[in-house]
DSSP file (Angstrom, degrees, kcal/mol; ACC not computed):
  #  RESIDUE AA STRUCTURE BP1 BP2  ACC     N-H-->O    O-->H-N    N-H-->O    O-->H-N    TCO  KAPPA ALPHA  PHI   PSI    X-CA   Y-CA   Z-CA
    1    1 A S              0   0    0      0, 0.0     0, 0.0     0, 0.0     0, 0.0   0.000 360.0 360.0 360.0 157.4   -0.1    0.0    0.0
    2    2 A Q        -     0   0    0      1,-0.1     3,-0.1     3,-0.0     2,-0.0  -0.630 360.0-104.1 -87.1 146.8    1.0    3.6   -0.6
    3    3 A P        -     0   0    0      0, 0.0    -1,-0.1     0, 0.0     2,-0.0  -0.339  46.9 -96.1 -65.9 148.8    1.9    5.9    2.2
    4    4 A A        -     0   0    0      1,-0.1     0, 0.0    -2,-0.0     0, 0.0  -0.313  40.5-112.7 -70.5 152.4   -0.7    8.5    3.0
    5    5 A S        -     0   0    0      1,-0.1    -1,-0.1    -3,-0.1     3,-0.1  -0.560  37.9 -97.6 -84.4 145.1   -0.2   11.9    1.4
    6    6 A P        -     0   0    0      0, 0.0    -1,-0.1     0, 0.0     0, 0.0  -0.301  48.3 -96.1 -63.8 147.7    0.6   14.8    3.7
    7    7 A P        -     0   0    0      0, 0.0     3,-0.1     0, 0.0   122,-0.1  -0.245  43.5-102.9 -61.0 152.2   -2.4   16.9    4.6
    8    8 A A        -     0   0    0    124,-0.2     3,-0.1     1,-0.1   124,-0.0  -0.524  47.8 -91.2 -80.9 152.0   -3.0   20.0    2.5
    9    9 A P        -     0   0    0      0, 0.0    -1,-0.1     0, 0.0     2,-0.1  -0.219  43.9-109.2 -62.0 143.6   -1.9   23.2    4.1
   10   10 A M        -     0   0    0     -3,-0.1     2,-0.2     1,-0.1   118,-0.0  -0.425  31.4-125.9 -73.2 151.0   -4.6   24.9    6.0
   11   11 A T     >  -     0   0    0     -2,-0.1     4,-1.8     1,-0.1     3,-0.2  -0.535  24.8-108.1 -87.9 164.2   -6.0   28.2    4.5
   12   12 A W  H  > S+     0   0    0      1,-0.2     4,-2.4     2,-0.2     5,-0.1   0.785 118.3  57.9 -61.4 -27.5   -6.0   31.3    6.4
   13   13 A R  H  > S+     0   0    0      2,-0.2     4,-2.9     1,-0.2    -1,-0.2   0.929 105.8  49.3 -64.1 -43.0   -9.8   31.1    6.7
   14   14 A C  H  > S+     0   0    0      2,-0.2     4,-2.2     1,-0.2    -2,-0.2   0.887 112.5  46.1 -62.8 -41.6   -9.5   27.9    8.3
   15   15 A K  H  X S+     0   0    0     -4,-1.8     4,-1.5     2,-0.2    -1,-0.2   0.906 115.4  47.3 -61.3 -47.5   -6.9   29.1   10.8
   16   16 A L  H  X S+     0   0    0     -4,-2.4     4,-2.5     1,-0.2     5,-0.2   0.879 112.2  48.7 -69.2 -39.1   -9.0   32.2   11.5
   17   17 A S  H  X S+     0   0    0     -4,-2.9     4,-2.3     1,-0.2    -2,-0.2   0.896 109.6  53.2 -68.8 -41.0  -12.2   30.2   11.9
   18   18 A A  H  < S+     0   0    0     -4,-2.2    -1,-0.2    -5,-0.2    -2,-0.2   0.846 116.6  39.0 -61.7 -36.6  -10.5   27.7   14.4
   19   19 A A  H  X S+     0   0    0     -4,-1.5     4,-0.8    -5,-0.1    -2,-0.2   0.922 120.7  43.5 -85.2 -38.9   -9.3   30.5   16.6
   20   20 A V  H  X S+     0   0    0     -4,-2.5     4,-2.8     1,-0.2     5,-0.3   0.885 102.0  63.6 -74.4 -47.9  -12.5   32.8   16.4
   21   21 A I  H  X S+     0   0    0     -4,-2.3     4,-2.3     1,-0.2     5,-0.2   0.906 105.2  43.7 -50.7 -50.3  -15.3   30.2   16.8
   22   22 A P  H  > S+     0   0    0      0, 0.0     4,-3.0     0, 0.0     5,-0.3   0.880 112.8  53.8 -66.3 -32.0  -14.5   29.1   20.3
   23   23 A M  H  X S+     0   0    0     -4,-0.8     4,-3.0     2,-0.2     5,-0.2   0.947 109.6  48.0 -66.8 -42.9  -13.9   32.8   21.3
   24   24 A V  H  X S+     0   0    0     -4,-2.8     4,-2.4     2,-0.2    -1,-0.2   0.918 114.0  47.4 -61.1 -45.0  -17.4   33.8   20.0
   25   25 A V  H  X S+     0   0    0     -4,-2.3     4,-2.5    -5,-0.3     5,-0.2   0.961 113.5  45.8 -66.3 -46.6  -18.9   30.9   21.8
   26   26 A L  H  X S+     0   0    0     -4,-3.0     4,-2.9     2,-0.2    -2,-0.2   0.926 111.7  52.1 -63.2 -43.2  -17.2   31.5   25.1
   27   27 A L  H  X S+     0   0    0     -4,-3.0     4,-0.7    -5,-0.3    -1,-0.2   0.920 112.4  47.4 -57.9 -41.2  -17.9   35.2   25.0
   28   28 A A  H  < S+     0   0    0     -4,-2.4     3,-0.4    -5,-0.2    -2,-0.2   0.927 114.3  45.5 -62.9 -43.8  -21.6   34.3   24.4
   29   29 A V  H  < S+     0   0    0     -4,-2.5    -2,-0.2     1,-0.2    -1,-0.2   0.916 123.4  34.0 -64.6 -47.1  -21.7   31.8   27.2
   30   30 A F  H >< S+     0   0    0     -4,-2.9     3,-1.0    -5,-0.2     4,-0.5   0.307  85.7 101.6 -96.9  12.6  -19.9   34.1   29.7
   31   31 A F  G >< S+     0   0    0     -4,-0.7     3,-1.3    -3,-0.4    -1,-0.2   0.901  75.9  59.8 -60.4 -42.7  -21.2   37.4   28.7
   32   32 A P  G 3  S+     0   0    0      0, 0.0    -1,-0.2     0, 0.0    -2,-0.1   0.741 110.0  44.6 -61.0 -19.4  -23.7   37.6   31.6
   33   33 A V  G X  S+     0   0    0     -3,-1.0     3,-2.1     1,-0.2     4,-0.4   0.470  81.2 100.2-101.7  -2.3  -20.8   37.3   34.1
   34   34 A M  G X  S+     0   0    0     -3,-1.3     3,-1.0    -4,-0.5     4,-0.4   0.830  73.7  62.5 -59.8 -30.7  -18.4   39.8   32.5
   35   35 A P  G 3  S+     0   0    0      0, 0.0    -1,-0.3     0, 0.0     3,-0.2   0.823 117.2  30.2 -65.8 -20.3  -19.3   42.6   34.9
   36   36 A V  G <> S+     0   0    0     -3,-2.1     4,-2.5     1,-0.1     3,-0.3   0.170  86.8 110.5-116.4  20.4  -17.9   40.4   37.9
   37   37 A F  T <4 S+     0   0    0     -3,-1.0    72,-0.2    -4,-0.4    -1,-0.1   0.819  81.6  46.7 -62.6 -33.2  -15.3   38.4   35.9
   38   38 A K  T  4 S+     0   0    0     -4,-0.4    68,-0.7    -3,-0.2    67,-0.2   0.741 123.7  29.9 -79.8 -25.5  -12.5   40.3   37.8
   39   39 A T  T  4 S+     0   0    0     -3,-0.3     2,-0.3    66,-0.2    -2,-0.2   0.701 111.8  53.5-109.1 -22.2  -13.9   39.9   41.4
   40   40 A H  S  < S-     0   0    0     -4,-2.5     2,-0.2    -7,-0.2    -1,-0.1  -0.882  76.5-117.0-121.3 147.9  -16.0   36.7   41.6
   41   41 A L        -     0   0    0     -2,-0.3     2,-0.2     2,-0.1    65,-0.1  -0.573  37.9-110.0 -76.8 142.7  -15.2   33.1   40.7
   42   42 A L  S    S+     0   0    0     -2,-0.2    -1,-0.1    63,-0.2     6,-0.0  -0.517  83.8  18.3 -72.7 138.3  -17.3   31.6   37.9
   43   43 A G  S    S-     0   0    0     -2,-0.2    -2,-0.1     2,-0.1   113,-0.1  -0.129 102.8 -49.6  93.7 169.2  -19.7   29.0   39.2
   44   44 A P        -     0   0    0      0, 0.0     2,-2.5     0, 0.0     4,-0.4  -0.428  65.6 -93.0 -77.1 151.8  -21.1   28.2   42.7
   45   45 A P  S    S+     0   0    0      0, 0.0   111,-0.1     0, 0.0    -2,-0.1  -0.377  86.7 105.6 -71.2  81.8  -18.9   27.9   45.7
   46   46 A E  S >  S-     0   0    0     -2,-2.5     3,-1.9   110,-0.0     4,-0.5   0.108  90.9 -17.2-119.9-125.6  -18.3   24.2   45.6
   47   47 A D  T >> S+     0   0    0      1,-0.3     4,-1.2     2,-0.2     3,-0.5   0.692 121.4  76.7 -64.8 -16.8  -15.3   22.2   44.6
   48   48 A N  H 3> S+     0   0    0     -4,-0.4     4,-1.9     1,-0.2    -1,-0.3   0.749  84.0  67.3 -63.0 -24.2  -13.9   25.2   42.7
   49   49 A M  H <> S+     0   0    0     -3,-1.9     4,-2.3     1,-0.2    -1,-0.2   0.894  96.7  52.2 -60.8 -43.6  -13.0   26.6   46.1
   50   50 A E  H <> S+     0   0    0     -3,-0.5     4,-2.2    -4,-0.5    -1,-0.2   0.906 109.7  47.4 -60.8 -42.7  -10.4   23.9   46.5
   51   51 A Y  H  X S+     0   0    0     -4,-1.2     4,-2.2   105,-0.2    -1,-0.2   0.855 110.5  51.5 -72.6 -30.7   -8.8   24.6   43.2
   52   52 A Y  H  X S+     0   0    0     -4,-1.9     4,-2.1     2,-0.2    -1,-0.2   0.857 109.3  51.5 -69.4 -30.7   -8.7   28.4   43.9
   53   53 A W  H  X S+     0   0    0     -4,-2.3     4,-2.6     2,-0.2    -2,-0.2   0.908 107.4  53.8 -69.8 -38.1   -7.1   27.6   47.2
   54   54 A M  H  X S+     0   0    0     -4,-2.2     4,-2.3     2,-0.2    -2,-0.2   0.892 107.9  50.8 -56.9 -46.7   -4.5   25.4   45.2
   55   55 A L  H  X S+     0   0    0     -4,-2.2     4,-1.8     1,-0.2    -1,-0.2   0.929 111.7  46.4 -58.9 -47.4   -3.8   28.5   43.1
   56   56 A W  H  X S+     0   0    0     -4,-2.1     4,-1.7     1,-0.2    -2,-0.2   0.910 111.9  50.3 -62.9 -40.7   -3.3   30.6   46.1
   57   57 A W  H  X S+     0   0    0     -4,-2.6     4,-2.4     2,-0.2    -2,-0.2   0.890 107.0  54.9 -63.7 -37.2   -1.0   28.1   47.8
   58   58 A A  H  X S+     0   0    0     -4,-2.3     4,-2.8     1,-0.2    -1,-0.2   0.881 107.4  51.0 -63.2 -37.2    1.1   27.8   44.7
   59   59 A Q  H  X S+     0   0    0     -4,-1.8     4,-2.0     2,-0.2    -1,-0.2   0.889 110.8  48.4 -70.3 -36.3    1.6   31.6   44.7
   60   60 A K  H  X S+     0   0    0     -4,-1.7     4,-1.3     1,-0.2    -2,-0.2   0.868 111.4  49.5 -74.0 -33.8    2.7   31.4   48.3
   61   61 A V  H  <>S+     0   0    0     -4,-2.4     5,-0.5     2,-0.2    -2,-0.2   0.911 111.5  48.7 -63.9 -44.6    5.0   28.6   47.5
   62   62 A W  H  <5S+     0   0    0     -4,-2.8    -2,-0.2     1,-0.2    -1,-0.2   0.902 116.5  43.3 -64.9 -36.5    6.5   30.6   44.6
   63   63 A N  H  <5S+     0   0    0     -4,-2.0    -1,-0.2    -5,-0.2    -2,-0.2   0.768 121.8  31.9 -81.5 -21.5    7.0   33.7   46.8
   64   64 A G  T  <5S-     0   0    0     -4,-1.3     2,-0.5    -5,-0.2     0, 0.0  -0.496  93.2 -90.4-122.1-177.3    8.4   31.9   49.9
   65   65 A H  T   5S+     0   0    0     -2,-0.2     2,-0.2     2,-0.0    -4,-0.1  -0.481  77.8 126.6 -99.6  61.0   10.4   29.0   50.9
   66   66 A L      < -     0   0    0     -5,-0.5     2,-0.5    -2,-0.5     5,-0.1  -0.649  58.5-108.9-116.4 161.6    7.5   26.6   51.2
   67   67 A S    >   -     0   0    0      3,-0.5     3,-1.0    -2,-0.2    -2,-0.0  -0.837   4.3-149.7 -99.8 137.6    6.7   23.2   49.7
   68   68 A L  T 3  S+     0   0    0     -2,-0.5    -1,-0.1     1,-0.2     3,-0.1   0.756 100.7  54.0 -67.8 -25.8    4.1   22.5   47.1
   69   69 A G  T 3  S+     0   0    0      1,-0.1    13,-3.3    12,-0.1    14,-0.3   0.368 112.0  38.9 -92.6   2.6    3.6   19.0   48.7
   70   70 A Y  E <   -A   81   0A   0     -3,-1.0    -3,-0.5    11,-0.3    11,-0.2  -0.969  57.6-173.1-153.7 134.0    3.0   20.0   52.3
   71   71 A T  E     -A   80   0A   0      9,-2.7     9,-3.0    -2,-0.3     3,-0.4  -0.995  17.3-159.8-126.0 141.1    1.1   22.8   54.1
   72   72 A P  S    S+     0   0    0      0, 0.0     7,-0.2     0, 0.0    -1,-0.1   0.405  85.5  77.5 -87.3   0.1    1.1   23.7   57.7
   73   73 A L  S    S+     0   0    0      7,-0.1     2,-0.4     5,-0.1     3,-0.3   0.612  83.7  66.1 -90.3 -12.6   -2.1   25.6   57.2
   74   74 A L  S    S+     0   0    0     -3,-0.4     5,-0.1     1,-0.2    -3,-0.1  -0.890 111.0   6.3-109.6 142.0   -4.5   22.6   57.1
   75   75 A Y  S >> S-     0   0    0     -2,-0.4     4,-1.8     1,-0.2     3,-0.6   0.931 103.5-128.8  53.0  51.8   -5.1   20.3   60.0
   76   76 A F  T 34 S+     0   0    0     -3,-0.3    -1,-0.2     1,-0.3    -3,-0.1  -0.471  78.2  28.6 -65.2 138.2   -3.1   22.5   62.3
   77   77 A P  T 34 S+     0   0    0      0, 0.0    -1,-0.3     0, 0.0    -2,-0.1  -0.983 129.5  34.1 -98.9 -13.6   -0.8   21.9   64.2
   78   78 A Q  T <4 S-     0   0    0     -3,-0.6    -2,-0.2     1,-0.2    -3,-0.1   0.746  97.3-146.4 -80.0 -18.2    0.7   18.8   62.4
   79   79 A G     <  -     0   0    0     -4,-1.8     2,-0.4    -7,-0.2    -1,-0.2  -0.296  15.0 -87.7  90.6-179.5   -0.1   20.1   58.8
   80   80 A M  E     -A   71   0A   0     -9,-3.0    -9,-2.7    -2,-0.1     2,-0.3  -1.000  18.9-128.7-141.0 142.6   -1.0   18.1   55.9
   81   81 A W  E     -A   70   0A   0     -2,-0.4     3,-0.3   -11,-0.2   -11,-0.3  -0.666  12.9-161.0 -79.1 133.8    0.8   16.3   53.1
   82   82 A L    >   +     0   0    0    -13,-3.3     3,-0.7    -2,-0.3   -12,-0.2  -0.028  57.8 114.8-107.4  30.0   -0.6   17.3   49.6
   83   83 A S  T 3  S+     0   0    0    -14,-0.3    -1,-0.2     1,-0.2   -13,-0.1   0.921  85.2  36.1 -64.2 -42.5    0.9   14.2   47.9
   84   84 A F  T 3  S+     0   0    0     -3,-0.3     2,-0.3   -15,-0.1    -1,-0.2   0.248  96.4 110.6 -96.6   6.0   -2.6   12.8   47.1
   85   85 A H  S <  S-     0   0    0     -3,-0.7     2,-0.4   -16,-0.1    -3,-0.0  -0.614  76.1-108.6 -87.4 144.6   -4.1   16.3   46.4
   86   86 A F        -     0   0    0     -2,-0.3     2,-0.4     2,-0.0    -2,-0.1  -0.600  36.5-177.9 -81.1 127.7   -5.1   17.1   43.0
   87   87 A F        -     0   0    0     -2,-0.4     2,-0.9    72,-0.0   -36,-0.0  -0.995  23.3-151.5-119.5 136.3   -2.9   19.7   41.2
   88   88 A C    >>  -     0   0    0     -2,-0.4     4,-1.7     1,-0.2     3,-0.8  -0.781  22.3-171.4 -99.1  78.8   -3.7   20.9   37.7
   89   89 A L  H 3> S+     0   0    0     -2,-0.9     4,-2.7     1,-0.3     5,-0.2   0.766  78.7  51.2 -50.9 -47.7    0.1   21.7   36.9
   90   90 A P  H 3> S+     0   0    0      0, 0.0     4,-2.4     0, 0.0    -1,-0.3   0.891 114.3  46.7 -62.0 -36.9   -0.4   23.4   33.6
   91   91 A G  H <> S+     0   0    0     -3,-0.8     4,-2.3     2,-0.2    -2,-0.2   0.854 110.5  51.1 -68.3 -31.8   -3.0   25.7   35.3
   92   92 A L  H  X S+     0   0    0     -4,-1.7     4,-1.7     2,-0.2    -1,-0.2   0.907 111.2  48.2 -73.2 -39.6   -0.8   26.3   38.2
   93   93 A V  H  X S+     0   0    0     -4,-2.7     4,-1.7     2,-0.2     3,-0.4   0.969 115.5  43.7 -57.7 -57.6    2.1   27.3   36.0
   94   94 A A  H  X S+     0   0    0     -4,-2.4     4,-2.8     1,-0.2     5,-0.2   0.922 113.0  54.7 -54.6 -41.8    0.0   29.7   33.9
   95   95 A G  H  X S+     0   0    0     -4,-2.3     4,-2.3     1,-0.2    -1,-0.2   0.837 101.2  55.1 -67.5 -27.5   -1.6   31.0   37.0
   96   96 A L  H  < S+     0   0    0     -4,-1.7     4,-0.4    -3,-0.4    -1,-0.2   0.900 112.2  45.8 -70.7 -33.2    1.6   31.9   38.6
   97   97 A G  H >< S+     0   0    0     -4,-1.7     3,-1.1     1,-0.2     4,-0.2   0.923 115.0  46.1 -69.9 -42.6    2.4   34.0   35.5
   98   98 A L  H >X S+     0   0    0     -4,-2.8     3,-2.5     1,-0.2     4,-2.2   0.850  99.2  70.3 -68.2 -33.8   -1.0   35.6   35.3
   99   99 A S  T 3< S+     0   0    0     -4,-2.3    -1,-0.2     1,-0.3    -2,-0.2   0.663  88.6  62.8 -55.9 -22.6   -1.1   36.3   39.0
  100  100 A Q  T <4 S+     0   0    0     -3,-1.1    -1,-0.3    -4,-0.4    -2,-0.2   0.668 116.1  30.3 -74.8 -16.6    1.5   39.0   38.5
  101  101 A L  T <4 S+     0   0    0     -3,-2.5     2,-0.2    -4,-0.2    -2,-0.2   0.695 120.5  33.8-114.7 -35.5   -1.0   40.9   36.2
  102  102 A F  S  < S-     0   0    0     -4,-2.2    -1,-0.1     1,-0.1     2,-0.1  -0.766  85.4 -85.6-131.2 168.9   -4.5   40.2   37.5
  103  103 A S     >  -     0   0    0     -2,-0.2     4,-2.6     1,-0.1     3,-0.3  -0.352  44.7-108.8 -71.9 152.9   -6.5   39.4   40.7
  104  104 A S  H  > S+     0   0    0      1,-0.2     4,-2.4     2,-0.2     5,-0.2   0.895 119.5  50.5 -50.0 -43.7   -6.6   35.8   41.9
  105  105 A A  H  > S+     0   0    0    -67,-0.2     4,-2.5     1,-0.2    -1,-0.2   0.923 111.4  48.6 -64.5 -38.3  -10.3   35.5   41.0
  106  106 A M  H  > S+     0   0    0    -68,-0.7     4,-2.4    -3,-0.3    -1,-0.2   0.893 109.2  51.7 -69.3 -35.7   -9.6   36.8   37.5
  107  107 A V  H  X S+     0   0    0     -4,-2.6     4,-2.3     2,-0.2    -1,-0.2   0.938 110.1  48.4 -63.5 -46.7   -6.7   34.5   37.0
  108  108 A Y  H  X S+     0   0    0     -4,-2.4     4,-1.8    -5,-0.3    -2,-0.2   0.930 113.9  47.7 -59.6 -44.1   -8.9   31.4   38.0
  109  109 A N  H  X S+     0   0    0     -4,-2.5     4,-2.2    -5,-0.2     5,-0.3   0.914 110.4  52.5 -67.2 -39.8  -11.6   32.6   35.6
  110  110 A I  H  X S+     0   0    0     -4,-2.4     4,-3.1     1,-0.2     5,-0.3   0.860 108.0  52.8 -56.2 -41.2   -9.0   33.1   32.8
  111  111 A L  H  X S+     0   0    0     -4,-2.3     4,-1.8     2,-0.2    -1,-0.2   0.885 109.5  46.2 -69.9 -37.3   -7.8   29.6   33.3
  112  112 A I  H  X S+     0   0    0     -4,-1.8     4,-1.9     2,-0.2    -2,-0.2   0.972 118.8  40.8 -62.6 -53.7  -11.2   28.1   33.0
  113  113 A V  H  X S+     0   0    0     -4,-2.2     4,-2.3     1,-0.2    -2,-0.2   0.881 116.9  49.1 -65.9 -43.3  -12.1   30.1   29.9
  114  114 A G  H  X S+     0   0    0     -4,-3.1     4,-2.3    -5,-0.3    -1,-0.2   0.879 109.4  53.8 -67.7 -33.4   -8.5   29.6   28.4
  115  115 A S  H  X S+     0   0    0     -4,-1.8     4,-2.5    -5,-0.3    -2,-0.2   0.900 107.5  49.3 -62.1 -43.4   -8.7   25.9   29.1
  116  116 A L  H  X S+     0   0    0     -4,-1.9     4,-2.1     2,-0.2    -2,-0.2   0.953 114.0  46.8 -62.3 -47.0  -12.0   25.6   27.2
  117  117 A W  H  X S+     0   0    0     -4,-2.3     4,-2.6     1,-0.2    -2,-0.2   0.897 111.6  50.4 -61.9 -39.8  -10.4   27.5   24.2
  118  118 A A  H  X S+     0   0    0     -4,-2.3     4,-2.6     2,-0.2     5,-0.3   0.830 107.7  54.1 -72.0 -33.3   -7.3   25.4   24.4
  119  119 A T  H  X S+     0   0    0     -4,-2.5     4,-2.1    42,-0.2     5,-0.2   0.937 108.6  49.4 -57.5 -48.0   -9.4   22.2   24.3
  120  120 A Y  H  X S+     0   0    0     -4,-2.1     4,-2.9     1,-0.2    -2,-0.2   0.949 113.5  46.4 -58.9 -50.5  -11.1   23.4   21.2
  121  121 A M  H  X S+     0   0    0     -4,-2.6     4,-2.7     1,-0.2    -1,-0.2   0.909 113.4  45.1 -64.5 -39.3   -7.8   24.2   19.5
  122  122 A T  H  X S+     0   0    0     -4,-2.6     4,-2.0     1,-0.2    -1,-0.2   0.891 114.0  49.5 -76.8 -28.9   -5.9   21.0   20.3
  123  123 A T  H  X S+     0   0    0     -4,-2.1     4,-3.2    -5,-0.3     5,-0.2   0.949 110.9  51.7 -68.3 -44.6   -8.9   18.9   19.3
  124  124 A F  H  X S+     0   0    0     -4,-2.9     4,-2.8    -5,-0.2     5,-0.2   0.946 109.9  48.7 -51.8 -48.9   -9.2   20.9   16.1
  125  125 A L  H  X S+     0   0    0     -4,-2.7     4,-2.3     1,-0.2    -1,-0.2   0.894 112.3  48.3 -58.0 -40.1   -5.5   20.3   15.3
  126  126 A L  H  X S+     0   0    0     -4,-2.0     4,-2.4     1,-0.2    -1,-0.2   0.922 113.4  46.5 -69.9 -45.7   -5.8   16.6   16.0
  127  127 A M  H  X S+     0   0    0     -4,-3.2     4,-2.9     2,-0.2     5,-0.5   0.872 111.9  50.9 -59.1 -36.7   -8.9   16.3   13.8
  128  128 A R  H  X S+     0   0    0     -4,-2.8     4,-1.7    -5,-0.2    -2,-0.2   0.880 111.4  48.9 -65.9 -41.1   -7.4   18.3   11.1
  129  129 A Y  H  < S+     0   0    0     -4,-2.3    -2,-0.2    -5,-0.2    -1,-0.2   0.891 118.5  37.4 -61.5 -42.9   -4.4   16.0   11.2
  130  130 A L  H  < S+     0   0    0     -4,-2.4    -2,-0.2    -5,-0.1    -3,-0.2   0.861 130.6  27.7 -80.6 -35.5   -6.4   12.7   11.2
  131  131 A T  H  < S-     0   0    0     -4,-2.9    -3,-0.2    -5,-0.2    -2,-0.2   0.721  81.9-147.0-102.7 -23.7   -9.2   13.8    8.7
  132  132 A R     <  +     0   0    0     -4,-1.7     2,-0.5    -5,-0.5  -124,-0.2   0.768  62.5 117.5  54.0  28.1   -7.6   16.4    6.5
  133  133 A H     >  -     0   0    0     -6,-0.4     4,-1.8     1,-0.2    -1,-0.2  -0.985  55.4-156.7-127.4 126.2  -10.9   18.1    6.3
  134  134 A D  H  > S+     0   0    0     -2,-0.5     4,-1.9     2,-0.2     5,-0.2   0.945  91.0  45.1 -65.5 -52.6  -11.4   21.6    7.6
  135  135 A I  H  > S+     0   0    0      1,-0.2     4,-2.5     2,-0.2     5,-0.3   0.938 114.3  50.5 -62.1 -46.4  -15.2   21.6    8.2
  136  136 A A  H  > S+     0   0    0      1,-0.2     4,-2.9     2,-0.2    -1,-0.2   0.906 111.6  47.2 -56.0 -40.3  -15.1   18.2    9.8
  137  137 A S  H  X S+     0   0    0     -4,-1.8     4,-1.4     2,-0.2    -1,-0.2   0.811 110.2  52.1 -76.5 -24.1  -12.4   19.3   12.1
  138  138 A L  H  X S+     0   0    0     -4,-1.9     4,-2.2    -3,-0.3    -2,-0.2   0.927 116.1  42.0 -66.2 -49.2  -14.2   22.5   13.1
  139  139 A V  H  X S+     0   0    0     -4,-2.5     4,-2.4     1,-0.2    -2,-0.2   0.864 113.4  50.2 -70.9 -40.0  -17.3   20.6   13.9
  140  140 A G  H  X S+     0   0    0     -4,-2.9     4,-1.8    -5,-0.3    -1,-0.2   0.843 110.4  50.3 -66.9 -33.3  -15.6   17.8   15.7
  141  141 A A  H  X S+     0   0    0     -4,-1.4     4,-3.1     2,-0.2     5,-0.3   0.901 111.8  48.8 -72.6 -43.7  -13.5   20.2   17.9
  142  142 A F  H  X S+     0   0    0     -4,-2.2     4,-2.2     1,-0.2    -2,-0.2   0.939 111.4  49.4 -63.2 -42.0  -16.7   22.1   18.8
  143  143 A V  H  < S+     0   0    0     -4,-2.4    -1,-0.2     1,-0.2    -2,-0.2   0.945 117.3  41.4 -60.5 -44.7  -18.6   18.8   19.7
  144  144 A F  H >< S+     0   0    0     -4,-1.8     3,-1.0     1,-0.2    -2,-0.2   0.945 119.6  42.0 -70.8 -46.3  -15.7   17.7   21.8
  145  145 A A  H 3< S+     0   0    0     -4,-3.1    -1,-0.2     1,-0.2    -2,-0.2   0.778 123.8  36.0 -71.5 -26.1  -14.9   21.1   23.6
  146  146 A F  T 3< S+     0   0    0     -4,-2.2    -1,-0.2    -5,-0.3    -2,-0.2  -0.033  82.1 138.8-116.3  30.2  -18.4   22.1   24.2
  147  147 A N    <>  -     0   0    0     -3,-1.0     4,-2.4     1,-0.1     5,-0.2  -0.333  64.9-107.3 -75.5 162.3  -20.1   18.8   25.0
  148  148 A P  H  > S+     0   0    0      0, 0.0     4,-2.2     0, 0.0     5,-0.1   0.812 114.1  52.7 -62.1 -33.1  -22.6   18.8   27.8
  149  149 A F  H  > S+     0   0    0      2,-0.2     4,-2.0     1,-0.2     5,-0.2   0.973 113.4  43.4 -63.1 -49.8  -20.5   16.9   30.3
  150  150 A L  H  > S+     0   0    0      1,-0.2     4,-1.1     2,-0.2    -1,-0.2   0.912 114.6  49.2 -61.0 -42.9  -17.6   19.2   30.0
  151  151 A S  H  < S+     0   0    0     -4,-2.4     3,-0.5     1,-0.2     4,-0.4   0.911 111.3  51.9 -64.7 -41.0  -19.8   22.4   30.0
  152  152 A S  H  < S+     0   0    0     -4,-2.2     3,-0.3    -5,-0.2    -1,-0.2   0.853 118.6  32.9 -67.7 -34.7  -21.6   21.2   33.1
  153  153 A V  H >X S+     0   0    0     -4,-2.0     4,-2.5     1,-0.2     3,-1.5   0.473  93.0  91.6 -98.1  -2.9  -18.5   20.4   35.2
  154  154 A S  T 3< S+     0   0    0     -4,-1.1    -1,-0.2    -3,-0.5     7,-0.2   0.757  86.9  49.7 -71.7 -26.4  -16.2   23.2   33.9
  155  155 A L  T 34 S+     0   0    0     -4,-0.4    -1,-0.3    -3,-0.3  -107,-0.2   0.467 119.7  37.6 -88.8  -2.4  -17.3   25.7   36.6
  156  156 A H  T <4 S+     0   0    0     -3,-1.5     2,-0.5     1,-0.2  -105,-0.2   0.711 119.2  37.6-112.4 -33.9  -16.7   23.2   39.4
  157  157 A H    >X  -     0   0    0     -4,-2.5     4,-1.2     1,-0.1     3,-1.1  -0.934  52.8-171.0-131.0 105.1  -13.6   21.2   38.4
  158  158 A I  T 34 S+     0   0    0     -2,-0.5     4,-0.4     1,-0.3    -1,-0.1   0.700  88.1  66.5 -72.5 -15.0  -10.7   23.0   36.7
  159  159 A N  T 34 S+     0   0    0      2,-0.2    -1,-0.3     1,-0.2     3,-0.2   0.801  98.7  51.0 -71.6 -26.6   -9.1   19.6   36.1
  160  160 A Y  T X4 S+     0   0    0     -3,-1.1     3,-0.7    -7,-0.2    -2,-0.2   0.819 103.8  57.5 -80.1 -31.9  -12.0   18.6   33.7
  161  161 A T  T 3< S+     0   0    0     -4,-1.2     3,-0.5     1,-0.3   -42,-0.2   0.621  90.0  76.5 -77.0  -4.4  -11.5   21.9   31.7
  162  162 A S  T >   +     0   0    0     -4,-0.4     3,-1.4     1,-0.2    -1,-0.3  -0.036  54.7 123.3 -82.6  30.9   -7.9   20.7   31.2
  163  163 A A  G X   +     0   0    0     -3,-0.7     3,-1.7     1,-0.3    -1,-0.2   0.601  45.2  89.2 -72.8 -16.0   -9.2   18.4   28.6
  164  164 A Y  G 3  S+     0   0    0     -3,-0.5     4,-0.4     1,-0.3    -1,-0.3   0.672  78.2  66.7 -60.4 -14.7   -6.8   20.1   26.0
  165  165 A M  G X  S+     0   0    0     -3,-1.4     3,-0.6     1,-0.1    -1,-0.3   0.796  86.2  69.6 -75.3 -28.9   -4.2   17.5   27.1
  166  166 A L  T <  S+     0   0    0     -3,-1.7    -2,-0.2     1,-0.2    -1,-0.1   0.930  97.2  46.6 -60.7 -49.9   -6.2   14.6   25.7
  167  167 A P  T 3         0   0    0      0, 0.0    -1,-0.2     0, 0.0    -2,-0.1   0.705 360.0 360.0 -67.8 -17.0   -5.8   15.3   22.0
  168  168 A L    <         0   0    0     -3,-0.6    -2,-0.2    -4,-0.4    -3,-0.1   0.496 360.0 360.0 -69.6 360.0   -2.1   15.9   22.5
């Protein structure tokens, strides 16, 4: 059998569509909360508070001589090992950089919205590589990035919004 031919180069329209479509969808979805985007966490105060705390703890570790794997602030006086605690490492690294520019709540919200956008983009690139079809890739990325499960848990669990790692 003959080897597969390389995919045709993406047109500028396809690249622009791939970047703009998720931005428009995310702006439409999060438009009602834009007035409080800088000051309030997206979603109800549930498990997202734990991830918000982890972002705060990572900032404390970065600025001081503390351990990311242990905190004396929980279960005082003995403290708590965070070995089995969930860390969204790409989010923590991005959050550390963004925390120099924005408030903690805004950083957390940017991580959620940015993760959903990155999920769309990585899925689009994988679909484009596999199918070599622009429209199918745009639709497939939309279906994966904005599926009902991911949409329903995105405001509670930042680790689920990190689905951008799956297509990689």
